[in-house]
Backbone as ProteinMPNN parsed JSONL, in Angstrom:
{"seq_chain_A": "MKTFNSIVSEIFHIDEKEIRDELSPKDIPGWDSMNYLLFIGELEKEFNMTFSMNEVMDSETLGEIKKIVDSKKK", "coords_chain_A": {"N_chain_A": [[-10.471, 23.372, 53.417], [-8.226, 25.295, 51.539], [-8.475, 26.89, 48.317], [-6.73, 27.048, 45.156], [-7.163, 29.596, 44.01], [-8.044, 31.038, 46.25], [-5.737, 31.153, 47.76], [-4.073, 32.603, 46.048], [-5.449, 35.029, 46.108], [-5.271, 35.697, 48.821], [-2.436, 35.936, 49.284], [-1.508, 37.727, 47.313], [-3.264, 39.799, 47.454], [-5.539, 40.293, 45.793], [-8.78, 40.37, 44.286], [-10.708, 37.411, 44.06], [-12.309, 37.218, 41.787], [-10.877, 38.529, 39.872], [-8.804, 36.949, 39.141], [-6.907, 35.341, 36.716], [-5.617, 32.91, 34.454], [-3.537, 33.894, 32.829], [-2.29, 35.905, 34.214], [0.61, 37.562, 35.456], [3.748, 38.463, 37.125], [4.009, 41.138, 36.216], [1.426, 41.995, 36.053], [0.315, 41.904, 38.568], [0.564, 43.852, 41.264], [1.425, 43.134, 43.879], [3.039, 40.96, 43.493], [5.945, 40.188, 44.214], [9.354, 39.108, 44.795], [9.483, 38.106, 47.431], [6.746, 37.715, 48.198], [6.093, 35.894, 46.221], [7.577, 33.639, 46.972], [6.337, 33.144, 49.433], [3.798, 32.499, 48.474], [4.326, 30.12, 46.948], [5.207, 28.511, 49.074], [2.866, 28.4, 50.634], [1.148, 27.056, 48.85], [2.523, 24.607, 48.734], [2.26, 23.747, 51.387], [-0.575, 23.71, 51.789], [-1.486, 21.924, 49.812], [0.083, 19.74, 50.219], [2.592, 19.16, 48.835], [5.642, 19.375, 46.9], [7.532, 21.793, 45.247], [9.906, 21.793, 42.619], [13.117, 23.421, 42.262], [13.445, 24.298, 39.621], [10.781, 24.364, 38.736], [9.791, 26.426, 40.314], [11.384, 28.591, 39.481], [10.989, 28.698, 36.706], [8.302, 29.169, 36.187], [5.991, 31.466, 34.936], [3.456, 32.525, 34.899], [0.207, 32.592, 36.547], [-1.339, 30.527, 35.546], [0.564, 28.637, 34.649], [1.654, 27.862, 37.082], [-0.615, 26.82, 38.3], [-1.036, 24.576, 36.64], [1.135, 22.984, 37.371], [0.502, 22.48, 40.057], [-1.931, 21.083, 39.704], [-0.973, 18.828, 38.299], [0.556, 17.597, 40.249], [-1.284, 16.902, 42.141], [-2.554, 14.668, 41.299]], "CA_chain_A": [[-9.28, 23.413, 52.588], [-8.124, 26.476, 50.67], [-8.341, 26.631, 46.891], [-5.63, 27.77, 44.502], [-7.527, 30.999, 43.874], [-8.1, 31.698, 47.563], [-4.344, 31.405, 48.145], [-3.636, 33.727, 45.218], [-6.112, 36.238, 46.639], [-4.71, 35.971, 50.153], [-1.027, 36.332, 49.238], [-1.278, 38.874, 46.423], [-4.265, 40.832, 47.773], [-6.423, 40.62, 44.677], [-10.092, 39.738, 44.359], [-10.739, 36.139, 43.331], [-12.967, 37.415, 40.488], [-9.907, 39.121, 38.957], [-7.734, 35.977, 38.899], [-6.922, 34.685, 35.414], [-4.403, 32.107, 34.244], [-2.474, 34.615, 32.148], [-1.681, 36.925, 35.085], [2.03, 37.347, 35.768], [4.212, 39.525, 38.038], [3.799, 42.489, 35.689], [0.001, 42.309, 36.19], [-0.081, 41.866, 39.983], [1.522, 44.7, 42.003], [1.947, 42.466, 45.065], [3.836, 39.784, 43.13], [7.387, 40.422, 44.265], [10.056, 37.84, 45.095], [9.109, 37.597, 48.752], [5.384, 37.201, 48.161], [6.086, 34.702, 45.372], [8.038, 32.514, 47.795], [5.254, 32.856, 50.377], [2.757, 31.839, 47.673], [4.762, 28.746, 46.689], [5.198, 27.823, 50.356], [1.468, 28.161, 51.015], [0.655, 25.968, 47.982], [3.142, 23.349, 49.175], [1.656, 23.387, 52.666], [-1.994, 23.426, 51.648], [-1.726, 20.761, 48.942], [1.022, 18.696, 50.609], [3.434, 18.864, 47.685], [6.9, 20.123, 46.855], [7.944, 22.298, 43.943], [11.348, 21.769, 42.361], [13.654, 24.753, 42.03], [13.143, 24.648, 38.237], [9.364, 24.73, 38.65], [9.637, 27.751, 40.935], [12.077, 29.614, 38.701], [10.54, 28.742, 35.313], [6.884, 29.531, 36.075], [5.863, 32.883, 34.673], [2.065, 32.961, 35.047], [-0.597, 31.798, 37.475], [-1.766, 29.322, 34.839], [1.665, 27.678, 34.67], [1.764, 27.355, 38.452], [-1.784, 25.982, 38.515], [-0.801, 23.3, 35.943], [2.05, 22.209, 38.219], [-0.274, 22.028, 41.211], [-2.86, 20.041, 39.239], [-0.231, 17.606, 37.938], [1.06, 16.963, 41.47], [-2.418, 16.455, 42.953], [-3.065, 13.387, 40.736]], "C_chain_A": [[-9.34, 24.639, 51.672], [-8.05, 26.014, 49.204], [-7.134, 27.399, 46.364], [-5.936, 29.257, 44.457], [-7.611, 31.722, 45.215], [-6.7, 31.999, 48.073], [-3.777, 32.573, 47.348], [-4.176, 35.026, 45.812], [-5.498, 36.659, 47.964], [-3.285, 36.546, 50.089], [-0.824, 37.622, 48.442], [-2.299, 39.988, 46.571], [-5.048, 41.285, 46.532], [-7.711, 39.833, 44.829], [-10.076, 38.466, 43.524], [-11.371, 36.284, 41.945], [-12.005, 37.985, 39.442], [-8.797, 38.141, 38.56], [-7.962, 35.295, 37.554], [-5.589, 33.978, 35.218], [-3.249, 32.888, 33.66], [-1.805, 35.688, 32.992], [-0.252, 36.54, 35.46], [2.471, 38.481, 36.719], [3.971, 40.938, 37.533], [2.346, 42.936, 35.851], [-0.446, 42.46, 37.638], [0.935, 42.656, 40.791], [2.158, 44.008, 43.202], [2.846, 41.28, 44.78], [5.307, 40.192, 43.054], [8.034, 39.106, 44.696], [9.652, 37.256, 46.443], [7.703, 36.999, 48.758], [5.272, 35.962, 47.272], [6.53, 33.482, 46.174], [7.0, 32.14, 48.855], [4.128, 32.108, 49.688], [3.105, 30.381, 47.418], [4.721, 27.934, 47.984], [3.787, 27.49, 50.826], [0.854, 27.063, 50.152], [1.211, 24.644, 48.44], [2.496, 22.852, 50.457], [0.213, 22.921, 52.499], [-2.277, 22.147, 50.869], [-0.741, 19.624, 49.178], [1.874, 18.225, 49.418], [4.693, 19.697, 47.765], [7.173, 20.537, 45.422], [9.452, 22.141, 43.816], [11.811, 23.206, 42.157], [13.348, 25.211, 40.601], [11.684, 25.065, 38.071], [9.135, 26.127, 39.217], [10.216, 28.83, 40.032], [11.514, 29.778, 37.281], [9.087, 29.172, 35.127], [6.746, 31.038, 35.942], [4.438, 33.414, 34.844], [1.352, 32.097, 36.089], [-1.033, 30.485, 36.833], [-0.689, 28.245, 34.845], [1.802, 27.054, 36.05], [0.58, 26.437, 38.749], [-1.637, 24.616, 37.843], [0.11, 22.411, 36.773], [1.287, 21.644, 39.408], [-1.212, 20.883, 40.799], [-2.142, 18.751, 38.91], [0.263, 16.863, 39.175], [-0.064, 16.422, 42.352], [-2.941, 15.09, 42.492], [-2.328, 12.219, 41.282]], "O_chain_A": [[-10.387, 24.961, 51.11], [-7.621, 24.899, 48.907], [-6.593, 28.279, 47.035], [-5.098, 30.084, 44.814], [-7.278, 32.904, 45.297], [-6.498, 33.005, 48.753], [-3.085, 33.43, 47.897], [-3.439, 35.996, 45.991], [-5.239, 37.841, 48.193], [-2.976, 37.527, 50.765], [-0.063, 38.5, 48.85], [-2.21, 41.009, 45.889], [-5.197, 42.478, 46.264], [-7.727, 38.758, 45.428], [-9.512, 38.432, 42.43], [-11.008, 35.552, 41.025], [-12.294, 37.927, 38.247], [-7.947, 38.47, 37.733], [-9.032, 34.753, 37.279], [-4.563, 34.399, 35.752], [-2.092, 32.588, 33.956], [-0.85, 36.32, 32.54], [0.055, 35.381, 35.739], [1.67, 39.346, 37.072], [3.752, 41.849, 38.332], [2.061, 44.133, 35.793], [-1.477, 43.078, 37.906], [2.057, 42.19, 40.991], [3.32, 44.27, 43.514], [3.364, 40.656, 45.706], [5.835, 40.496, 41.984], [7.345, 38.114, 44.931], [9.499, 36.042, 46.576], [7.498, 35.897, 49.268], [4.453, 35.082, 47.534], [5.929, 32.413, 46.067], [6.803, 30.96, 49.144], [3.561, 31.177, 50.261], [2.279, 29.497, 47.645], [4.252, 26.796, 47.989], [3.55, 26.407, 51.361], [0.115, 26.222, 50.664], [0.479, 23.658, 48.532], [2.218, 21.66, 50.593], [-0.172, 21.867, 53.006], [-3.181, 21.383, 51.209], [-0.725, 18.651, 48.425], [1.867, 17.049, 49.055], [4.804, 20.608, 48.586], [7.06, 19.731, 44.498], [10.188, 22.331, 44.784], [11.0, 24.099, 41.911], [13.027, 26.379, 40.385], [11.387, 26.014, 37.345], [8.371, 26.914, 38.657], [9.596, 29.877, 39.843], [11.558, 30.872, 36.72], [8.685, 29.506, 34.013], [7.309, 31.797, 36.732], [4.237, 34.626, 34.925], [1.825, 31.022, 36.459], [-1.088, 29.451, 37.5], [-0.993, 27.066, 35.026], [2.04, 25.852, 36.171], [0.749, 25.393, 39.378], [-2.06, 23.605, 38.404], [-0.121, 21.206, 36.867], [1.415, 20.463, 39.728], [-1.274, 19.849, 41.465], [-2.653, 17.673, 39.212], [0.376, 15.638, 39.158], [0.176, 15.576, 43.214], [-3.687, 14.433, 43.219], [-2.623, 11.079, 40.921]]}, "name": "protein", "num_of_chains": 1, "seq": "MKTFNSIVSEIFHIDEKEIRDELSPKDIPGWDSMNYLLFIGELEKEFNMTFSMNEVMDSETLGEIKKIVDSKKK"}
């Protein structure tokens, strides 16, 4: 099973050691609208969950997305 950080690394092409909760699109060059949707889709597939449109649109950092994933895994 993939981890949250391994998915971040795979989709956005950054080293797992560089991943921090406060990272946002302005910090990650590969974080564009298409890759963001691929990222959300991969999280949904890997963790068998669904994000609401508000969750997708309102999340601004990796930490916010990770909180959503963690809340849905319980």
